[in-house]
C-alpha positions as CSV (number, residue, x, y, z in Angstrom):
1,X,-0.1,0.0,-0.3
2,X,2.9,2.3,0.7
3,X,4.2,1.9,-2.9
4,X,0.9,2.6,-4.3
5,X,1.0,5.9,-2.6
6,X,4.4,6.6,-3.4
7,X,4.0,6.0,-7.3
8,X,0.9,8.1,-6.9
9,X,3.2,11.4,-7.5
10,X,5.7,10.1,-9.7
11,X,6.8,11.8,-12.9
12,X,3.5,14.3,-13.2
13,X,2.6,15.7,-16.6
14,X,2.9,19.5,-17.3
15,X,-0.4,21.0,-16.0
16,X,-2.2,22.9,-18.7
17,X,-3.6,26.3,-17.7
18,X,-7.2,26.8,-17.1
19,X,-9.9,27.9,-19.7
20,X,-9.7,31.7,-19.9
21,X,-12.6,33.9,-19.2
22,X,-12.3,34.9,-22.6
23,X,-13.0,31.6,-23.9
24,X,-16.2,31.2,-21.7
25,X,-18.0,34.2,-23.5
26,X,-21.4,33.0,-24.8
27,X,-21.4,29.6,-22.8
28,X,-24.6,28.1,-21.5
29,X,-23.2,27.7,-18.0
30,X,-22.7,30.6,-15.9
31,X,-20.8,30.4,-12.3
32,X,-22.7,32.4,-10.2
33,X,-21.9,31.1,-6.1
34,X,-21.1,34.6,-5.2
35,X,-24.7,36.3,-6.7
36,X,-26.1,33.4,-4.9
37,X,-24.5,33.9,-1.5
38,X,-22.1,30.8,-1.0
39,X,-18.9,31.8,-3.0
40,X,-17.0,32.3,0.0
41,X,-17.7,29.0,1.4
42,X,-15.1,26.6,1.0
43,X,-16.6,23.3,0.6
44,X,-15.0,19.3,-0.7
45,X,-18.5,17.7,0.0
46,X,-21.5,19.6,-1.3
47,X,-25.2,18.4,-1.6
48,X,-28.6,20.0,-2.9
49,X,-31.8,18.5,-0.5
50,X,-35.0,20.3,0.3
51,X,-34.4,20.6,4.1
52,X,-37.3,22.9,4.6
53,X,-39.8,21.3,2.7
54,X,-40.9,24.1,0.3
55,X,-40.1,22.2,-3.0
56,X,-36.9,24.2,-3.6
57,X,-33.5,22.5,-3.0
58,X,-31.4,23.7,-0.1
59,X,-27.6,23.3,0.3
60,X,-25.7,21.2,2.7
61,X,-21.8,22.2,2.2
62,X,-18.5,20.5,3.9
63,X,-20.9,18.2,6.1
64,X,-21.6,21.2,8.4
65,X,-23.4,24.1,6.9
66,X,-27.0,24.6,5.7
67,X,-28.0,27.3,3.4
68,X,-32.0,27.8,2.6
69,X,-33.2,28.5,-0.7
70,X,-34.9,31.8,-0.8
71,X,-36.0,34.5,-3.2
72,X,-33.6,37.2,-4.4
73,X,-34.2,41.0,-5.0
74,X,-34.7,40.3,-8.5
75,X,-37.7,38.6,-10.1
76,X,-36.7,34.8,-10.4
77,X,-33.6,35.3,-8.5
78,X,-32.8,32.6,-6.0
79,X,-30.0,33.1,-3.1
80,X,-28.9,31.0,0.0
81,X,-29.3,32.0,3.4
82,X,-27.2,30.4,6.0
83,X,-29.1,28.7,9.2
84,X,-27.1,29.2,12.0
85,X,-26.3,26.2,14.5
86,X,-27.8,24.0,11.8
87,X,-25.5,20.9,12.9
88,X,-25.0,20.2,16.9
89,X,-21.5,21.7,17.8
90,X,-20.4,18.5,19.2
91,X,-20.2,16.8,15.8
92,X,-19.0,19.4,13.4
93,X,-15.6,18.6,13.5
94,X,-16.1,14.8,13.5
95,X,-14.6,13.1,10.1
96,X,-16.9,11.4,8.0
97,X,-19.9,11.6,5.5
98,X,-23.2,13.0,5.7
99,X,-26.2,11.7,3.6
100,X,-29.8,13.0,3.7
101,X,-32.9,11.0,3.7
102,X,-36.3,10.9,5.9
103,X,-35.5,8.1,8.3
104,X,-38.6,8.5,10.9
105,X,-41.1,9.0,8.1
106,X,-42.3,12.5,9.4
107,X,-41.5,14.1,5.8
108,X,-38.8,15.9,7.0
109,X,-35.2,15.1,5.7
110,X,-33.0,13.8,8.3
111,X,-29.2,13.1,8.0
112,X,-26.8,9.8,8.5
113,X,-23.4,11.1,9.9
114,X,-21.3,8.1,8.9
115,X,-17.9,8.8,11.1
116,X,-14.6,7.5,10.5
117,X,-13.3,5.5,13.2
118,X,-9.3,4.1,12.8
119,X,-9.0,2.4,16.0
120,X,-7.8,-0.9,14.7
121,X,-4.6,0.5,12.9
122,X,-1.5,-0.2,14.9
123,X,1.2,1.6,15.4
124,X,4.4,1.3,13.0
125,X,7.7,2.4,13.5
126,X,10.6,1.9,11.2
127,X,8.5,-0.4,9.3
128,X,7.4,-2.6,12.1
129,X,4.0,-2.9,14.3
130,X,4.8,-1.8,17.8
131,X,3.9,-4.6,20.8
132,X,3.0,-3.9,24.0
133,X,4.2,-6.0,26.9
134,X,1.4,-8.4,26.2
135,X,2.3,-8.7,22.6
136,X,-0.6,-7.1,21.6
137,X,-0.2,-4.4,18.7
138,X,-0.1,-0.7,19.9
139,X,-3.1,1.5,18.7
140,X,-2.0,4.3,16.3
141,X,-4.9,6.3,17.1
142,X,-7.0,6.5,20.7
143,X,-10.7,5.7,20.6
144,X,-11.9,9.3,21.1
145,X,-15.5,7.9,21.4
146,X,-16.9,9.4,18.2
147,X,-19.3,7.2,16.4
148,X,-21.7,7.3,13.3
149,X,-25.0,8.9,14.4
150,X,-28.6,9.7,12.9
151,X,-29.3,13.5,13.0
152,X,-33.0,14.2,12.9
153,X,-34.3,17.3,10.8
154,X,-36.8,19.8,12.4
155,X,-38.1,20.6,8.8
156,X,-36.5,24.3,9.0
157,X,-32.8,23.3,8.4
158,X,-31.6,22.3,12.1
159,X,-30.6,18.9,13.4
160,X,-30.2,17.1,16.5
161,X,-28.6,14.1,17.3
162,X,-30.9,10.4,18.0
163,X,-29.4,8.7,20.9
164,X,-28.6,5.1,20.2
165,X,-30.2,4.8,16.7
166,X,-28.3,1.4,16.0
167,X,-25.9,2.8,13.2
168,X,-23.3,3.8,15.9
169,X,-22.1,-0.1,16.0
170,X,-19.8,-1.5,15.2
171,X,-17.4,1.4,14.5
172,X,-15.3,1.2,11.5
173,X,-13.5,3.1,8.6
174,X,-17.0,4.2,7.2
175,X,-16.4,6.2,3.6
176,X,-19.5,5.5,1.8
177,X,-23.3,5.1,2.1
178,X,-26.5,4.9,0.4
179,X,-30.2,4.9,1.6
180,X,-32.8,2.3,0.1
181,X,-35.6,0.4,1.0
182,X,-34.5,-3.0,0.4
183,X,-37.6,-4.7,1.8
184,X,-40.5,-1.9,0.5
185,X,-41.9,-1.8,4.0
186,X,-42.0,2.1,3.7
187,X,-39.0,2.7,6.1
188,X,-35.7,3.5,4.8
189,X,-32.8,1.1,5.4
190,X,-29.0,2.2,5.1
191,X,-25.9,0.2,3.4
192,X,-22.4,1.5,4.5
193,X,-19.1,1.2,3.1
194,X,-15.9,0.6,5.0
195,X,-12.2,-0.1,4.2
196,X,-9.1,-0.7,5.6
197,X,-8.6,-1.4,9.2
198,X,-4.8,-0.6,8.7
199,X,-4.1,1.4,5.7
200,X,-0.5,0.9,4.6
201,X,-0.2,-1.9,7.0
202,X,-2.4,-4.5,5.7
203,X,-5.2,-5.6,3.1
204,X,-7.5,-6.9,5.6
205,X,-10.9,-4.6,5.7
206,X,-13.9,-4.0,7.7
207,X,-17.1,-5.7,6.4
208,X,-19.4,-3.4,4.7
209,X,-22.8,-3.3,6.5
210,X,-26.8,-3.5,5.9
211,X,-28.8,-1.7,8.5
212,X,-32.7,-2.3,8.5
213,X,-34.9,0.9,9.3
214,X,-37.0,-0.2,12.2
215,X,-38.8,3.3,12.2
216,X,-38.6,6.5,14.4
217,X,-35.0,6.7,13.0
218,X,-34.0,3.3,14.6
219,X,-31.8,0.8,12.7
220,X,-30.9,-2.9,13.1
221,X,-27.6,-4.5,11.8
222,X,-28.7,-7.1,9.2
223,X,-25.7,-7.7,7.3
224,X,-25.5,-11.5,8.1
225,X,-29.1,-12.2,8.0
226,X,-29.1,-10.5,4.5
227,X,-26.4,-12.7,3.1
228,X,-24.0,-9.9,2.9
229,X,-21.1,-10.7,5.6
230,X,-18.0,-11.0,4.0
231,X,-15.0,-12.7,4.8
232,X,-12.1,-11.1,6.3
233,X,-9.1,-12.7,4.3
234,X,-8.3,-10.8,1.4
235,X,-8.3,-11.8,-2.1
236,X,-11.5,-13.5,-2.9
237,X,-14.7,-11.9,-4.5
238,X,-16.5,-12.6,-0.9
239,X,-13.6,-10.9,0.8
240,X,-14.2,-7.7,2.9
241,X,-12.9,-4.7,0.5
242,X,-12.0,-1.0,0.9
243,X,-15.0,0.3,-0.3
244,X,-14.9,4.0,-1.4
245,X,-18.5,4.7,-2.7
246,X,-22.1,2.8,-2.9
247,X,-25.0,3.4,-5.1
248,X,-28.5,2.0,-5.4
249,X,-30.2,1.1,-8.4
250,X,-32.5,-1.6,-10.0
251,X,-30.2,-2.9,-12.4
252,X,-32.2,-5.9,-13.6
253,X,-35.5,-4.2,-13.9
254,X,-37.0,-6.6,-11.7
255,X,-38.4,-4.0,-9.2
256,X,-36.2,-4.5,-6.5
257,X,-33.5,-2.2,-5.6
258,X,-29.8,-3.3,-5.7
259,X,-26.5,-2.1,-4.6
260,X,-23.4,-1.0,-6.4
261,X,-20.1,-1.1,-4.4
262,X,-17.4,0.8,-5.4
263,X,-13.9,-0.6,-4.6
264,X,-10.5,1.2,-3.8
265,X,-7.3,-0.9,-4.0
266,X,-7.5,-2.1,-7.6
267,X,-10.0,-4.7,-6.1
268,X,-13.1,-6.4,-7.4
269,X,-16.1,-4.1,-7.1
270,X,-19.3,-6.0,-6.1
271,X,-22.9,-5.8,-6.9
272,X,-25.6,-7.1,-4.5
273,X,-28.6,-8.3,-6.3
274,X,-31.6,-7.8,-4.5
275,X,-33.6,-11.3,-3.8
276,X,-36.7,-10.0,-2.6
277,X,-36.8,-12.0,0.3
278,X,-34.6,-10.0,2.5
279,X,-31.4,-11.6,1.1
280,X,-29.0,-10.4,-1.6
281,X,-26.6,-12.3,-3.9
282,X,-23.2,-10.8,-5.0
283,X,-22.9,-11.2,-8.6
284,X,-20.2,-8.4,-9.5
285,X,-18.1,-11.2,-11.4
286,X,-21.2,-12.6,-13.5
287,X,-22.5,-9.2,-14.7
288,X,-19.1,-7.5,-15.5
289,X,-19.1,-5.0,-12.8
290,X,-16.5,-6.2,-10.7
291,X,-13.7,-5.2,-13.0
292,X,-12.4,-4.9,-17.0
293,X,-10.6,-8.2,-18.3
294,X,-7.1,-7.2,-18.3
295,X,-5.8,-9.1,-15.1
296,X,-2.4,-9.6,-15.5
297,X,-1.3,-7.0,-13.3
298,X,1.7,-6.2,-15.0
299,X,3.6,-2.8,-14.4
300,X,5.2,-0.9,-17.0
301,X,9.0,-2.1,-17.8
302,X,10.2,1.2,-16.0
303,X,8.7,0.5,-12.8
304,X,9.5,-3.1,-12.6
305,X,12.9,-2.6,-13.2
306,X,13.5,0.8,-11.5
307,X,11.3,0.3,-8.3
308,X,11.3,-3.6,-8.1
309,X,7.6,-3.7,-8.6
310,X,6.2,-7.9,-8.9
311,X,3.1,-7.9,-10.8
312,X,0.1,-7.9,-8.8
313,X,-2.4,-10.8,-8.4
314,X,-5.6,-10.9,-10.4
315,X,-7.6,-9.8,-7.3
316,X,-5.4,-6.2,-7.3
317,X,-5.5,-5.9,-10.9
318,X,-8.5,-4.0,-11.4
319,X,-9.9,-0.4,-10.4
320,X,-9.8,2.5,-8.1
321,X,-13.6,2.8,-8.4
322,X,-14.7,6.0,-6.5
323,X,-17.6,6.8,-8.0
324,X,-20.9,5.2,-10.2
325,X,-23.2,7.1,-11.9
326,X,-26.6,5.1,-13.4
327,X,-29.0,6.2,-15.6
328,X,-30.3,4.9,-19.3
329,X,-27.9,6.7,-22.1
330,X,-29.0,4.7,-24.9
331,X,-33.1,5.2,-24.0
332,X,-33.3,1.3,-24.3
333,X,-35.0,0.9,-20.9
334,X,-32.4,-0.5,-18.7
335,X,-30.0,1.1,-16.6
336,X,-26.1,1.8,-17.7
337,X,-23.5,2.7,-15.5
338,X,-20.3,4.9,-15.7
339,X,-17.7,4.1,-13.3
340,X,-15.3,6.9,-12.1
341,X,-11.9,5.5,-11.6
342,X,-8.4,7.0,-10.3
343,X,-5.8,5.5,-12.8
344,X,-2.0,6.0,-13.1
345,X,0.1,5.7,-15.8
346,X,2.8,3.6,-13.9
347,X,0.2,1.0,-12.9
348,X,0.0,-0.6,-16.4
349,X,-3.0,-1.8,-18.6
350,X,-4.5,-3.8,-15.9
351,X,-5.5,-0.5,-13.8
352,X,-9.1,0.0,-15.2
353,X,-9.6,3.4,-16.6
354,X,-13.1,5.4,-16.5
355,X,-15.8,4.2,-18.8
356,X,-19.4,3.2,-19.7
357,X,-20.7,-0.1,-18.8
358,X,-23.7,-0.5,-21.0
359,X,-26.4,-2.9,-19.7
360,X,-27.3,-5.6,-22.0
361,X,-30.7,-6.1,-20.8
362,X,-32.9,-9.5,-20.6
363,X,-31.7,-10.8,-23.6
364,X,-28.0,-10.3,-22.6
365,X,-28.3,-12.1,-19.0
366,X,-28.2,-8.6,-17.3
367,X,-24.5,-8.3,-18.1
368,X,-22.6,-5.1,-18.5
369,X,-20.5,-4.4,-21.7
370,X,-17.5,-2.2,-21.0
371,X,-17.0,0.7,-23.7
372,X,-14.0,2.7,-23.0
373,X,-14.4,4.1,-26.3
374,X,-17.8,6.3,-25.9
375,X,-15.8,9.0,-23.9
376,X,-12.8,10.6,-25.7
377,X,-9.8,11.5,-23.0
378,X,-6.9,13.2,-23.6
379,X,-3.9,12.2,-21.7
380,X,-1.2,14.3,-22.0
381,X,2.6,12.6,-22.0
382,X,3.6,9.3,-20.9
383,X,3.2,10.3,-17.5
384,X,-0.5,11.0,-16.3
385,X,-2.9,10.6,-13.8
386,X,-6.7,10.3,-14.1
387,X,-8.5,11.6,-11.3
388,X,-12.1,10.9,-11.6
389,X,-13.3,10.9,-8.1
390,X,-17.3,12.2,-8.9
391,X,-19.1,11.8,-11.8
392,X,-22.7,12.4,-12.7
393,X,-25.3,11.5,-15.8
394,X,-27.9,14.5,-16.4
395,X,-29.7,16.0,-19.4
396,X,-27.9,19.2,-19.4
397,X,-29.5,20.6,-22.7
398,X,-32.9,19.3,-22.2
399,X,-32.3,17.4,-25.7
400,X,-33.6,13.8,-24.3
401,X,-30.2,12.2,-23.8
402,X,-28.2,12.0,-20.4
403,X,-25.0,13.7,-20.6
404,X,-22.0,13.1,-18.5
405,X,-20.2,15.5,-16.4
406,X,-16.7,14.1,-14.7
407,X,-15.2,16.1,-11.5
408,X,-11.4,14.9,-11.6
409,X,-9.3,16.2,-8.7
410,X,-6.7,15.5,-6.4
411,X,-3.7,15.6,-9.1
412,X,-1.9,18.8,-10.3
413,X,-1.7,17.8,-14.2
414,X,-4.8,18.9,-15.6
415,X,-7.8,17.8,-13.5
416,X,-10.9,19.9,-14.0
417,X,-14.8,19.8,-14.3
418,X,-15.4,18.5,-17.5
419,X,-18.5,18.0,-19.5
420,X,-19.7,15.7,-22.2
421,X,-22.5,15.4,-24.5
422,X,-24.7,12.5,-25.4
423,X,-24.9,12.1,-29.3
424,X,-28.1,9.8,-29.5
425,X,-26.4,7.1,-27.3
426,X,-23.6,6.0,-29.6
427,X,-20.8,8.2,-28.5
428,X,-19.8,11.2,-26.4
429,X,-18.2,14.5,-27.4
430,X,-16.3,17.1,-24.8
431,X,-18.2,20.4,-24.5
432,X,-16.2,21.5,-21.7
433,X,-15.1,25.0,-22.9
434,X,-18.5,25.5,-24.5
435,X,-20.3,25.1,-21.3
436,X,-18.2,27.5,-19.7
437,X,-16.4,25.5,-17.4
438,X,-13.3,26.7,-15.8
439,X,-13.1,24.8,-12.6
440,X,-9.6,23.1,-11.3
441,X,-9.7,20.2,-9.0
442,X,-13.7,20.2,-8.1
443,X,-14.6,18.0,-5.5
444,X,-18.0,16.7,-4.7
445,X,-20.9,17.3,-7.3
446,X,-24.5,17.5,-6.9
447,X,-27.4,18.2,-9.5
448,X,-30.8,20.1,-9.2
449,X,-33.0,22.8,-10.5
450,X,-32.5,25.5,-7.8
451,X,-34.5,27.9,-9.7
452,X,-37.3,25.9,-11.1
453,X,-36.6,26.9,-14.5
454,X,-36.6,23.2,-16.0
455,X,-32.9,22.9,-16.5
456,X,-30.7,21.0,-14.1
457,X,-27.8,23.2,-12.3
458,X,-24.6,21.9,-10.6
459,X,-23.1,22.6,-7.3
460,X,-19.4,21.5,-6.9
461,X,-16.7,22.3,-4.3
462,X,-12.9,22.1,-4.6
463,X,-9.9,20.2,-3.3
464,X,-6.3,21.3,-2.7
465,X,-5.2,17.4,-2.5
466,X,-1.6,17.4,-4.1
467,X,-1.9,20.7,-6.1
468,X,1.3,23.0,-6.3
469,X,1.5,26.2,-4.5
470,X,0.9,28.4,-7.8
471,X,-2.2,26.3,-8.2
472,X,-3.6,26.7,-5.1
473,X,-3.2,30.5,-5.1
474,X,-5.0,30.4,-8.8
475,X,-7.6,28.4,-7.4
476,X,-8.5,28.8,-4.0
477,X,-10.9,26.7,-2.0
478,X,-14.5,27.6,-2.6
479,X,-17.9,26.5,-3.7
480,X,-19.0,26.5,-7.4
481,X,-22.7,27.0,-8.5
482,X,-23.2,26.7,-12.1
483,X,-26.2,28.0,-13.2
484,X,-27.6,26.1,-16.5
485,X,-28.7,28.4,-19.3
486,X,-28.4,25.3,-21.9
487,X,-30.7,23.9,-24.4
488,X,-33.0,27.0,-25.2
489,X,-36.1,25.6,-27.3
490,X,-35.9,22.4,-25.8
491,X,-38.6,20.9,-23.8
492,X,-38.6,19.6,-20.0
493,X,-40.7,18.0,-17.6
494,X,-39.8,17.5,-13.5
495,X,-41.7,15.9,-10.8
496,X,-41.3,15.6,-7.0
497,X,-42.5,12.6,-5.1
498,X,-43.7,11.7,-1.9
499,X,-44.3,8.2,-0.6
500,X,-47.2,7.6,1.9
501,X,-44.7,6.3,4.5
502,X,-44.9,3.2,6.5
503,X,-46.9,0.6,4.5
504,X,-46.7,2.4,1.3
505,X,-43.8,3.8,-0.3
506,X,-40.8,5.7,1.5
507,X,-41.6,9.2,1.9
508,X,-38.6,10.3,0.0
509,X,-39.6,7.7,-2.9
510,X,-36.4,6.3,-3.2
511,X,-36.3,3.3,-5.2
512,X,-39.4,4.8,-7.5
513,X,-39.2,4.4,-11.3
514,X,-40.4,7.1,-13.6
515,X,-41.3,6.1,-17.1
516,X,-42.5,9.0,-19.4
517,X,-43.4,8.1,-23.0
518,X,-44.2,9.9,-26.0
519,X,-45.1,8.2,-29.3
520,X,-41.8,6.2,-30.3
521,X,-39.8,8.1,-27.1
522,X,-39.5,6.4,-23.8
523,X,-37.5,7.8,-21.0
524,X,-36.7,6.0,-17.7
525,X,-35.6,7.7,-14.2
526,X,-35.0,6.3,-10.7
527,X,-34.8,8.2,-7.4
528,X,-31.6,7.2,-5.8
529,X,-30.5,7.2,-2.4
530,X,-26.4,7.5,-2.9
531,X,-24.6,8.3,-5.9
532,X,-21.4,7.1,-5.0
533,X,-18.0,8.4,-3.3
534,X,-18.2,9.5,0.4
535,X,-21.9,10.4,0.6
536,X,-22.3,11.5,-3.2
537,X,-25.8,12.4,-3.8
538,X,-28.2,14.6,-6.0
539,X,-31.6,16.3,-4.9
540,X,-34.6,13.7,-5.1
541,X,-36.1,15.6,-8.0
542,X,-37.0,13.5,-10.9
543,X,-36.1,15.3,-14.0
544,X,-36.7,14.6,-18.0
545,X,-35.3,16.4,-20.9
546,X,-38.0,16.0,-23.8
547,X,-36.2,17.7,-26.7
548,X,-39.2,19.0,-29.3
549,X,-41.8,16.8,-27.7
550,X,-44.3,19.1,-26.3
551,X,-46.7,16.8,-24.6
552,X,-46.2,13.3,-23.1
553,X,-48.9,10.6,-23.9
554,X,-48.1,9.0,-20.4
555,X,-46.0,9.3,-17.1
556,X,-46.0,6.1,-15.1
557,X,-44.9,6.2,-11.6
558,X,-43.9,2.7,-10.2
559,X,-43.6,3.4,-6.5
560,X,-41.5,1.1,-4.5
561,X,-43.9,-0.7,-1.9
562,X,-45.2,-4.3,-1.3
563,X,-48.5,-3.9,-3.3
564,X,-46.8,-2.9,-6.1
565,X,-48.4,0.6,-6.6
566,X,-48.7,2.7,-9.7
567,X,-49.7,5.9,-10.8
568,X,-50.5,6.7,-14.4
569,X,-50.9,10.5,-15.7
570,X,-52.2,10.5,-19.1
571,X,-51.6,13.3,-21.7
572,X,-48.9,15.5,-19.9
573,X,-48.1,18.9,-20.7
574,X,-44.0,19.5,-20.7
575,X,-42.6,22.4,-19.0
576,X,-43.9,22.1,-15.7
577,X,-43.1,20.4,-12.1
578,X,-45.5,18.1,-10.9
579,X,-45.6,17.7,-7.4
580,X,-47.1,13.9,-6.6
581,X,-48.0,12.2,-3.3
582,X,-48.8,9.0,-3.3
């Protein structure tokens, strides 16, 4: 593990300059964080979520600051006002992740606060583990008593800790989380991902956990009962692995929400198939989500000779998967994926690149076909890094095809916010400069229509990880709000869904699938309770770009409840927001 960290900084390519403001003239995204009141807030984690229930997305920045969406002075303008004391002072500095969801079913968004507890890592001196008088490893970090917790929301942007919620044990190195309703009882459940027990010392990892929601914000660990308890010994598909991201999606169209697990350390990704009976089956290898076909683990000659690197074993010859975005990019009725990977030149061809995985559907056994050719990527020089930590799919120009945004960061050699336009489901073209993006080292992205104009806007933070002093000065820590003015003349439809709660669909409608039809056109969307790395999440808003379609034949909502409830709307006019309660 130490060698991996060492090589990550080797022989970086010359860093290209940021796109100039002159190049950005006439572009369709405008950076308006200053006008909206959040420009001076440095953040690495950003989330849109409607914390006060008024139908407008509010902002959670850097896990601790809440800003409510309010009318501005000008007509149609929206600004953000901070909520003082939104997060309890006791936990503001706790290291971890934050994820929104209504866990007690009262219609008000709550938060899962996942804490990174690094208590099993041993102290190491001169390359050896330090032992106490009894021969036991001396811990590198003392137990400070901090634990993961649930914060209940008051519907006004403030939160308080729910004691003994059930998510505090067992403590582990939590790095990912996603809400879902795996048993369709109308109460949110929680999946959490952890990573190494002793990073840099061994490959042994904490197991990921599944917590069943009991109501009232309480949870019970059901990992073992669900068939998801993994093996402590590294090296197999069933091993506990370093999980960096998690997302929920119904990948095989059977009506049950499945779990995608993003794994670090070039180990195999996992896909937990929901069996519909309270249990899951791991099908990462069967579907092709675990990694690409190149598994020889061979390093480039210069690395093998100069740094004496032996070839990696197959289980360490895949990706550093940080993020995964799910959506139907070819409009064929099933969910495709885009995997966001950190990859380095020195790791060799067996280290996976970021790419699309096309769902082959029922006829193809619900397997994924890896398509690295769909997205054009330029890698400057022989020594390059690909730092794709966050990704997202959204129809930025409302033409009816999902586009791709990649937030690349943490390395000084050309890591920027980049946008790729979908060309009818067959290829993508980079439109970063045309869009007006000029944002170095973006950290965290989240999508929503904050001003209600029918176009999805983008929120992002910034990381200074591994940047040079000059780059840090040129690109200070900040929050970016990209206001979408693209796709003029195209039509759209948005929905906010509210489940009935216990006995029906969960109030956030996480897991609900929406199908819009117009003549030969069909689009599908699914509300997710987590989108990837470190609590990456988007607003629960359902958004369709419709191109030139002005009216829809139907809009069908498949609610995630045991009754299999459906709501069907006929002859729906475009360019409107529908607020639908189950």
